C-alpha positions in Angstrom: -78.9 -12.0 -36.7 -75.3 -10.9 -36.4 -76.4 -7.2 -36.5 -78.9 -7.8 -33.7 -76.3 -9.5 -31.5 -73.9 -6.6 -32.1 -76.6 -4.1 -31.2 -77.6 -5.8 -28.0 -74.2 -6.7 -26.7 -72.1 -3.7 -27.6 -74.0 -0.7 -29.1 -76.9 -0.4 -26.8 -74.9 -0.6 -23.5 -72.7 2.1 -24.8 -75.6 4.2 -25.9 -77.3 3.9 -22.5 -74.4 5.6 -20.7 -74.4 8.4 -23.2 -71.2 7.6 -25.1 -72.7 6.6 -28.5 -75.9 8.2 -29.5 -76.9 6.8 -32.9 -80.0 6.0 -34.9 -80.9 2.8 -36.5 -82.4 2.6 -40.0 -83.8 -0.8 -40.9 -81.0 -3.3 -40.9 -78.1 -0.8 -41.1 -76.3 1.4 -38.7 -75.5 5.1 -39.4 -72.3 6.4 -37.9 -72.9 9.6 -36.0 -70.8 12.7 -35.5 -69.8 11.6 -32.0 -68.1 8.5 -33.4 -66.2 10.5 -35.9 -65.1 12.9 -33.2 -63.8 10.0 -31.0 -61.9 8.4 -33.9 -60.3 11.8 -34.7 -59.2 12.1 -31.0 -57.8 8.6 -31.0 -55.9 9.2 -34.2 -54.5 12.4 -32.8 -53.4 10.7 -29.6 -51.7 7.9 -31.6 -49.8 10.5 -33.7 -48.6 12.3 -30.6 -47.4 9.1 -29.0 -45.5 8.2 -32.1 -43.9 11.6 -32.2 -42.5 11.2 -28.6 -38.8 10.4 -28.6 -37.8 7.2 -26.8 -35.8 7.8 -23.6 -32.1 7.3 -23.8 -29.7 5.7 -21.3 -28.6 9.2 -20.2 -32.3 10.1 -19.4 -32.6 7.1 -17.1 -29.3 7.8 -15.4 -30.5 11.4 -14.8 -33.7 10.1 -13.2 -31.7 7.7 -11.0 -29.6 10.6 -9.7 -32.8 12.6 -8.8 -34.6 9.6 -7.3 -33.3 10.2 -3.7 -34.2 13.9 -3.9 -37.8 13.1 -5.1 -38.2 10.3 -2.6 -37.2 12.4 0.4 -39.0 15.6 -0.7 -41.7 16.7 1.7 -44.0 17.3 -1.2 -43.8 13.7 -2.4 -46.9 11.8 -1.3 -47.5 8.1 -0.8 -49.2 7.6 -4.2 -46.1 8.8 -6.1 -43.8 6.6 -4.0 -46.0 3.6 -4.7 -45.8 4.4 -8.5 -42.0 4.6 -8.2 -41.8 1.3 -6.4 -44.1 -0.4 -8.9 -42.0 1.0 -11.8 -38.6 -0.1 -10.4 -39.3 -3.3 -8.5 -40.5 -6.5 -10.0 -41.0 -8.5 -6.8 -39.7 -8.9 -3.2 -39.1 -12.3 -1.7 -39.1 -12.4 2.1 -37.8 -15.2 4.4 -37.8 -15.3 8.2 -34.9 -16.6 10.2 -36.4 -17.3 13.6 -33.2 -18.5 15.2 -31.3 -15.3 14.3 -34.4 -13.1 14.7 -33.9 -11.6 11.3 -35.9 -11.0 8.2 -34.2 -11.6 4.8 -35.4 -9.7 1.8 -34.4 -10.3 -1.8 -35.5 -7.4 -4.1 -35.8 -8.3 -7.8 -35.4 -5.1 -9.8 -37.0 -4.6 -13.2 -33.5 -4.4 -14.8 -32.7 -8.0 -13.6 -30.4 -7.0 -10.6 -31.1 -8.6 -7.2 -30.4 -6.9 -3.9 -30.4 -8.8 -0.5 -31.3 -7.1 2.7 -31.2 -8.4 6.3 -33.5 -6.7 8.8 -34.2 -7.2 12.5 -37.4 -9.1 13.0 -39.8 -7.6 15.5 -40.7 -10.3 18.0 -44.1 -11.0 19.5 -45.0 -8.2 21.9 -42.6 -5.7 20.5 -43.7 -2.4 18.9 -42.2 0.7 17.4 -42.6 2.6 20.7 -40.7 0.0 22.8 -37.3 0.9 24.3 -34.5 -1.0 22.6 -33.0 -4.0 24.3 -29.5 -2.4 24.2 -30.8 0.5 26.3 -32.5 -1.8 28.8 -29.3 -3.8 29.2 -27.3 -0.6 29.6 -29.6 0.5 32.4 -29.3 -2.9 34.0 -25.5 -2.5 34.2 -25.5 1.2 35.1 -28.0 0.6 38.0 -25.2 -1.3 39.8 -23.4 2.0 40.6 -25.6 4.8 39.4 -28.8 6.5 40.6 -31.7 7.0 38.3 -30.9 10.6 37.8 -27.3 9.8 36.9 -28.4 7.1 34.5 -30.8 9.6 32.8 -27.9 12.0 32.2 -25.6 9.2 30.8 -28.3 8.1 28.4 -28.9 11.6 27.2 -25.2 12.4 26.7 -24.9 9.1 24.8 -27.7 10.2 22.4 -30.1 7.6 23.5 -33.9 8.2 23.4 -37.0 6.4 24.7 -39.1 4.3 22.5 -41.2 7.3 21.7 -38.2 9.5 21.0 -38.2 11.5 24.2 -35.3 12.5 26.4 -34.5 10.4 29.4 -35.4 11.7 32.8 -35.2 10.3 36.3 -38.9 9.4 36.3 -38.6 7.6 32.9 -35.5 5.6 34.1 -37.4 4.6 37.3 -40.4 3.5 35.2 -38.1 1.4 32.9 -36.4 -0.2 35.9 -39.8 -1.1 37.5 -41.1 -2.6 34.2 -38.0 -4.8 33.7 -37.6 -5.6 37.4 -34.1 -4.0 37.6 -33.1 -3.3 41.2 -32.3 0.2 42.4 -28.8 1.1 43.2 -28.2 1.4 47.0 -25.1 1.7 49.2 -25.9 -1.6 50.8 -26.2 -3.4 47.5 -23.0 -2.0 46.1 -21.1 -3.1 49.2 -22.6 -6.5 49.4 -22.1 -7.3 45.7 -18.8 -5.4 45.4 -19.6 -3.0 42.6 -17.3 0.0 42.1 -16.7 2.8 39.6 -13.3 3.6 38.1 -12.1 5.9 40.9 -13.2 3.6 43.6 -11.5 0.6 41.9 -8.3 2.5 41.5 -8.3 3.5 45.2 -9.0 -0.1 46.1 -5.9 -1.2 44.2 -3.8 1.7 45.2 -2.9 2.8 41.6 -3.8 5.7 39.3 -7.2 5.6 37.7 -5.7 6.3 34.3 -3.4 3.3 34.7 -6.3 1.1 35.6 -8.3 2.3 32.6 -5.4 1.6 30.2 -5.2 -1.9 31.7 -8.9 -2.5 31.1 -8.7 -1.2 27.5 -5.8 -3.6 26.9 -7.8 -6.5 28.3 -5.8 -7.1 31.5 -8.6 -6.3 33.8 -12.3 -7.1 33.2 -14.8 -4.3 33.6 -18.2 -3.2 32.1 -18.6 0.0 30.0 -22.1 -0.1 28.5 -22.1 3.4 27.1 -19.3 5.6 25.9 -20.4 8.5 28.0 -21.0 6.4 31.1 -18.8 5.1 33.9 -16.6 2.0 34.0 -18.0 -0.6 36.4 -15.8 -3.1 38.3 -16.5 -5.9 40.7 -14.4 -6.5 43.8 -14.0 -10.2 43.1 -12.2 -9.2 39.8 -10.0 -6.7 41.6 -9.0 -9.4 44.1 -8.0 -11.8 41.4 -4.4 -12.7 40.3 -4.5 -10.4 37.2 -5.1 -7.4 39.3 -2.3 -8.4 41.8 0.1 -8.7 38.9 -0.9 -5.3 37.6 -0.4 -3.7 41.0 3.0 -5.4 41.3 4.2 -4.2 37.9 3.0 -0.6 38.6 4.9 -0.5 41.9 8.0 -2.0 40.4 8.1 0.7 37.7 7.8 3.6 40.1 11.1 5.4 40.5 12.7 5.2 44.0 13.8 8.3 45.7 17.6 8.7 46.6 18.0 9.0 50.4 21.3 10.5 51.5 23.4 8.5 54.0 26.1 9.5 56.6 28.9 8.0 54.5 28.0 10.2 51.5 30.5 13.1 51.0 29.4 16.6 50.2 30.7 18.4 47.2 31.7 22.0 47.8 31.3 24.2 44.7 33.5 27.2 44.4 31.7 30.5 44.3 34.7 32.4 42.9 
């Protein structure tokens, strides 16, 4: 009975797919040449595995130093990267902080070390081809005193790119403004709202533009400077405040006065001999 169960559950399914051809003789089972060949191959494989030296700590440290090179190599495909991740990482625990708009990750490595990462969480409606919020806010501020063409040049000089990685042009700035409902810069708007650049603000106060910029950098005067390669932006109401008046008074007080000769001043005659 036991032999019949073994034959029906194990031997015959293997024989049907061609792995174990054998013959039956009464109640016994004759081992065939294929079985002996398989056993020899298994024994050979076990001996080879036993002969392989166990990796040392130095071997793992060498692999760790080469990991970045292998990961960033163009010839490394996604399958190899997945194998590396499965080998090194035990699990990753993710938690979402909706208030801060951040994604917290805790990586549990196979060696027992934990690494915490904090990533920006993509909100609903955002995608990888969307222009960053920082660029949008910079355009919103620059549009107070700059034309679309000038804004495109400032963004390019600052190293900014569109959401798709393209260079900024006048047409792309115009499209961005229209999408985010940012008004276009006009002379009438600038005069009505009192927006000025650094040169115009310095002329308004009657001081040097370099002096005004130093005062802004020291926090005496308030101004906007959204991009390092862009202009400083002032508002007339700020320039009319008491802080600006004190700055102008100090600058004028520090200016040297010219000596004006009077009628009572005697003239010194120098000998030419």
